[in-house]
Structure formats: C-alpha cells, structure tokens
C-alpha positions in Angstrom: 20.0 -55.2 -36.8 22.6 -57.3 -38.6 26.2 -56.3 -39.1 27.9 -56.7 -42.4 30.2 -59.3 -40.9 27.3 -61.4 -39.7 25.5 -61.1 -43.1 28.6 -62.2 -44.9 29.3 -65.1 -42.5 25.7 -66.4 -43.0 25.8 -66.1 -46.8 26.8 -68.6 -49.4 29.6 -66.5 -50.7 33.1 -68.1 -50.8 35.2 -67.3 -47.8 37.8 -65.8 -50.1 35.2 -63.2 -51.5 34.0 -62.5 -48.0 37.6 -61.6 -47.0 38.0 -59.3 -50.0 34.7 -57.5 -49.2 35.6 -57.3 -45.5 39.0 -55.8 -46.2 37.7 -53.3 -48.8 34.8 -52.1 -46.6 37.0 -51.9 -43.4 39.5 -49.8 -45.3 36.6 -47.5 -46.4 35.8 -47.1 -42.7 39.3 -45.9 -42.2 39.0 -43.5 -45.2 35.8 -42.2 -43.6 37.6 -41.4 -40.4 40.4 -39.7 -42.2 38.0 -37.6 -44.2 36.3 -36.4 -41.0 39.6 -34.8 -39.8 39.6 -32.5 -42.9 41.9 -29.5 -42.6 42.8 -30.4 -39.0 45.0 -33.1 -40.4 46.4 -31.1 -43.3 44.9 -33.5 -45.8 43.0 -31.0 -48.0 44.2 -29.3 -51.1 46.3 -30.4 -54.1 49.0 -33.1 -54.0 51.0 -31.4 -56.7 50.9 -34.1 -59.4 48.5 -35.5 -62.0 47.0 -39.0 -62.4 47.1 -41.0 -65.6 44.1 -39.1 -67.0 46.0 -35.8 -66.7 43.8 -34.6 -63.8 45.5 -32.9 -60.9 45.3 -35.1 -57.8 44.0 -34.0 -54.4 45.9 -35.0 -51.4 43.0 -37.3 -50.3 43.0 -38.9 -53.8 46.5 -40.1 -53.1 45.9 -41.0 -49.4 42.7 -43.0 -50.0 44.3 -44.7 -53.0 47.3 -45.8 -50.9 45.1 -47.0 -48.1 43.1 -49.3 -50.4 46.2 -50.4 -52.3 48.2 -51.4 -49.3 45.3 -53.2 -47.6 44.3 -55.2 -50.8 47.8 -56.0 -51.9 48.4 -57.6 -48.5 45.4 -59.9 -48.9 46.4 -63.4 -50.2 43.1 -63.7 -52.2 44.0 -60.7 -54.3 45.7 -61.3 -57.6 46.0 -57.7 -58.7 44.4 -54.3 -58.4 43.6 -51.4 -60.8 43.0 -47.9 -59.7 41.9 -44.7 -61.3 44.9 -43.1 -59.6 47.5 -45.7 -60.9 49.0 -45.6 -64.3 49.1 -49.4 -64.6 47.6 -52.4 -62.8 49.5 -53.5 -59.7 50.0 -57.3 -59.4 49.7 -58.9 -56.0 49.7 -62.7 -55.5 50.1 -64.9 -58.5 47.9 -67.6 -56.9 45.3 -65.0 -55.8 41.7 -65.3 -57.1 40.4 -61.8 -57.4 41.0 -58.7 -59.5 39.8 -55.4 -57.9 39.3 -52.2 -59.7 38.4 -49.0 -57.8 38.0 -45.3 -57.8 39.4 -44.5 -54.3 37.7 -41.1 -54.0 35.0 -40.3 -56.5 34.0 -36.6 -56.6 37.3 -35.4 -55.2 36.5 -31.9 -56.5 34.0 -31.7 -53.7 36.5 -32.4 -50.9 37.5 -28.8 -50.2 33.9 -27.6 -49.9 33.0 -30.5 -47.5 30.5 -32.0 -50.0 29.7 -35.6 -50.9 32.5 -38.0 -52.1 32.8 -41.8 -52.1 34.8 -44.9 -53.0 33.6 -47.2 -55.8 34.8 -50.8 -56.2 34.4 -53.6 -58.7 35.5 -57.2 -58.1 36.2 -60.0 -60.6 37.2 -63.6 -60.1 40.0 -64.6 -62.5 42.6 -67.1 -61.5 45.9 -67.6 -63.4 49.3 -69.2 -63.1 51.3 -66.1 -64.0 51.5 -62.6 -62.6 48.4 -60.6 -63.7 48.6 -58.2 -66.6 46.3 -55.4 -67.9 44.8 -58.0 -70.3 43.4 -59.9 -67.3 41.3 -56.9 -66.4 39.8 -56.5 -69.9 36.7 -58.4 -69.3 33.1 -57.2 -69.5 31.2 -55.9 -66.5 28.7 -58.7 -66.6 31.4 -60.9 -65.1 31.7 -58.9 -61.9 31.2 -61.0 -58.8 30.6 -58.0 -56.6 30.4 -54.2 -56.9 29.6 -51.3 -54.7 30.4 -48.0 -53.2 30.9 -46.3 -49.9 29.3 -42.9 -49.6 30.9 -40.4 -47.2 28.1 -38.1 -46.4 26.2 -37.0 -43.2 26.4 -40.7 -42.5 28.8 -43.2 -44.1 26.9 -45.7 -46.2 27.9 -48.9 -48.0 25.8 -50.1 -51.0 26.8 -53.3 -52.8 25.7 -56.3 -54.7 27.0 -59.8 -55.3 24.6 -60.5 -58.1 21.5 -61.1 -55.9 20.0 -57.7 -55.4 21.3 -54.5 -53.8 21.6 -53.9 -50.0 22.4 -50.8 -48.1 24.4 -50.5 -44.9 25.0 -47.6 -42.5 28.2 -47.2 -40.5 27.7 -47.4 -36.8 30.6 -45.1 -35.7 30.5 -46.3 -32.1 31.1 -49.9 -33.1 33.0 -49.0 -36.3 31.0 -51.5 -38.4 28.4 -51.4 -41.1 24.8 -52.3 -40.1 22.2 -53.5 -42.6 19.6 -50.8 -43.0 17.9 -51.8 -46.3 18.0 -55.5 -47.4 16.7 -55.0 -50.9 16.7 -51.9 -53.1 14.1 -51.6 -55.8 14.3 -48.8 -58.4 11.1 -47.3 -59.7 10.7 -47.6 -63.5 9.6 -44.0 -64.0 11.7 -40.9 -63.1 10.8 -37.6 -61.7 14.4 -36.3 -61.3 17.4 -36.1 -63.6 21.1 -35.5 -63.0 22.7 -33.8 -65.9 25.4 -31.1 -66.1 23.6 -28.5 -68.2 26.7 -26.3 -68.5 27.9 -28.8 -71.1 24.8 -28.7 -73.2 26.4 -26.9 -76.2 28.8 -29.8 -76.6 26.2 -32.6 -76.8 24.7 -34.1 -79.9 21.6 -32.5 -81.2 19.5 -35.5 -80.1 20.8 -35.2 -76.5 20.1 -31.5 -76.5 16.6 -32.1 -77.7 16.1 -34.7 -74.9 17.3 -32.2 -72.3 15.1 -29.4 -73.7 12.0 -31.6 -73.5 12.8 -32.5 -69.9 13.1 -28.8 -69.0 9.9 -27.9 -70.9 7.9 -29.8 -68.2 4.1 -30.2 -68.4 3.9 -27.6 -71.2 6.4 -29.6 -73.4 6.1 -32.8 -75.3 6.8 -34.9 -72.2 3.8 -33.4 -70.4 5.5 -33.9 -67.1 7.5 -31.7 -64.6 11.0 -32.9 -63.8 13.4 -31.7 -61.1 17.2 -31.4 -61.8 19.7 -32.5 -59.2 23.5 -32.5 -59.7 26.0 -33.5 -57.0 29.1 -33.4 -59.2 30.1 -36.8 -57.8 28.7 -39.9 -59.6 28.6 -41.8 -56.3 26.2 -39.1 -54.8 24.0 -38.9 -57.8 23.6 -42.7 -58.1 22.9 -43.0 -54.4 20.1 -40.5 -54.7 18.7 -42.5 -57.6 18.8 -45.8 -55.7 17.1 -44.0 -52.7 14.3 -42.2 -54.6 14.5 -42.8 -58.3 15.6 -40.8 -61.3 18.1 -40.8 -64.1 21.8 -39.9 -64.3 23.4 -38.9 -67.6 27.0 -38.0 -68.5 26.6 -38.0 -72.3 29.0 -38.2 -75.2 30.2 -34.7 -76.0 32.6 -32.9 -78.4 34.3 -30.7 -75.9 37.5 -32.8 -76.0 37.7 -35.1 -79.1 40.2 -37.3 -77.3 37.7 -38.0 -74.4 34.2 -38.4 -75.9 33.2 -40.0 -72.6 34.0 -38.6 -69.2 33.4 -41.5 -66.8 35.7 -44.6 -66.5 34.3 -47.9 -67.6 36.2 -50.0 -65.1 36.1 -47.8 -62.0 32.7 -46.1 -62.3 30.4 -47.2 -65.1 30.7 -51.0 -64.6 30.2 -51.1 -60.8 27.4 -48.6 -60.9 25.7 -50.3 -63.9 25.7 -53.6 -61.9 24.0 -51.9 -58.9 21.4 -50.1 -61.1 20.5 -53.3 -63.0 20.4 -55.4 -59.8 17.9 -52.9 -58.4 15.7 -53.1 -61.6 17.1 -50.2 -63.6 19.0 -49.9 -66.8 22.5 -48.7 -67.7 23.7 -47.8 -71.2 26.0 -45.7 -73.2 24.3 -43.9 -76.1 24.7 -47.1 -78.1 25.4 -50.2 -75.8 24.4 -51.8 -72.6 27.4 -50.9 -70.3 27.8 -54.4 -68.8 28.3 -55.9 -72.3 31.2 -53.6 -73.3 34.5 -55.4 -74.0 37.1 -53.0 -72.5 40.1 -52.0 -74.6 42.1 -50.5 -71.7 41.8 -50.1 -67.9 41.3 -46.3 -68.2 38.8 -46.4 -71.0 36.0 -43.7 -70.8 32.4 -44.1 -71.8 29.2 -42.1 -72.0 26.7 -43.1 -69.2 22.9 -43.1 -69.1 21.6 -45.0 -66.1 18.6 -45.2 -63.7 14.9 -45.7 -64.0 14.3 -48.3 -66.8 11.5 -46.5 -68.6 13.3 -43.1 -68.6 16.6 -44.7 -69.9 14.5 -46.2 -72.7 13.0 -42.8 -73.4 16.4 -41.1 -73.5 17.8 -43.7 -75.8 14.8 -43.3 -78.1 16.1 -39.8 -78.9 
C-alpha cells in the first residue's frame, strides 16, 4: 500500500504543489485528531460570533479555520488564502505561487450530534509581483490545479484530484498518514439515489418541484424507476457517497431568501466538488451553467448546485 507522501514524490507534480498538498492534508490529520476529542476538549458548541455569511460559527469552525490558516500562511509557496470563515482574503507571500480557497469544516451543524463533517480545499496557481487581492481569486474553477476534501467519518478519508482522475486515501491512525485505497474513481452515468432537502420544496421553481415529484413517484411515475433519497446535511458527506456508489446531489435555486438564491459557495464548495465529479466521469451544473465555467464575482459568491451521475444531471437539467 502506498502512502500519500510516496505517491506525491513519485508523481510529476511540481515540488511546490506537493508541498502545498502535504501541508494541507497533514493539517487535516491534525483537525481529525482534534475532532475526535469532542466535548472532552471543550471544543463543541457555538463560538459566539458570525462569519461573513451571517451564519453563527461553531467553536470548531474557528479552530479548524485557524489551523489551516496558520499552516498555509507559513508556507513559502502560498501567495494567499481565502476561507469561508474569513471576511476577506489573507495575503501570505508576494512571491508565492498558489492561491488556496477552503471550507475548513463543511457541515458544522453536524458537529454536536457527532455526524459527518469535512474539509474542502481548492488550489490555483497564480503568480504575481504584488500582494494578492480578492481579484486574483476571481478565476473560473476550470483553472484549479488541485481540489479535494477530507471526510471525518468512521475513518478519515482524503479524496483529491490534480486533473488526472480522482484517488481516495484512508488515514492510518497508527502511522498518522494517508494510505492509497482507491487509485481511480469512476462514477456511474445512471443514478439510483438522490440527495435533496425536501423540506425546501415549496421554495423551488415549479420545474424543480416537478423533477422531485417524478423521482418520488418511482416505478409508477413517468420515470418508471424507484429512487432512494439520502441526505447527510453536509455536502462533503453527500458527494463522498456519490463518488463511492453513484447518485445525484442537488441544492437548487430557491426563493426562500431573495438575497441568497443559491446556498452553496462557488469558491469553497461548488468548484472543488465539481472538479472531483467531472474528473470521475460525472457532471456539475447550476440550473443554467457548467459550474467550472462560471466567472466568479466575489469570493463568497453562492450558486445553485446539481452534480453527480452524468445522465441524471442531464435529466434534471431537461426539466
């Protein structure tokens, strides 16, 4: 079994990118260890403040954000970082090569019930001769040089891509290193499961409501097929399930809050997950555009998300 460090060392990736990936994933191992302490370490519950999106932060949102922030800013290869938990980008080294955007703890509403959470990251190569600004981050997702996530579940797993397929690693807790457990992930084109928060159905467009209704109608409905519904309430968990056994994940446009027609963040969630899904043979769209083609207008921009099995994404979009 190959360790991540050996896989990276034997790859053709630039040493600078290897260093960024190593630091990111090693920090996630530290986050995993912190999570396992739970209430014994007094790290559960609210932090008492809000992030830039107006969401109340959990203590572990802040802790995991600071861990990644400190580790990456110390790395000479890093030019700047952007985090879901930071109001603005944080410049690092002017002569650095990489921009890193991350969601330090996706699904943090699951923390206090000991359910699935994860870290999502996205890496871009963009040099400059001045300190980085937000404008440097406003580039489409198809320019990502690497993207991935670490899932903190019964076992801690790393899933990432550098543009040549998707690989899965499992944390060996005895050695404190990730071991390659699946070299190539291939996503089936058809779906048997869907992840969709049905409690929001009344806020969706009529077309999306019709699509969901046809899924639920099963064999007796127009789709003539039974589907199972699964919902983890953490994008990282739902996408991991899709990469493992297929399906479709949807967080559609809705009218619940006119100021936030999309829920998920383009830079921290949609772009990295879209890269993984496409690299495994699936598709990732909003209700109108391929996600990786979107030109960002801000680092905290939100979008609708429809991703997973290619044929089922096409079927959803046809509505």
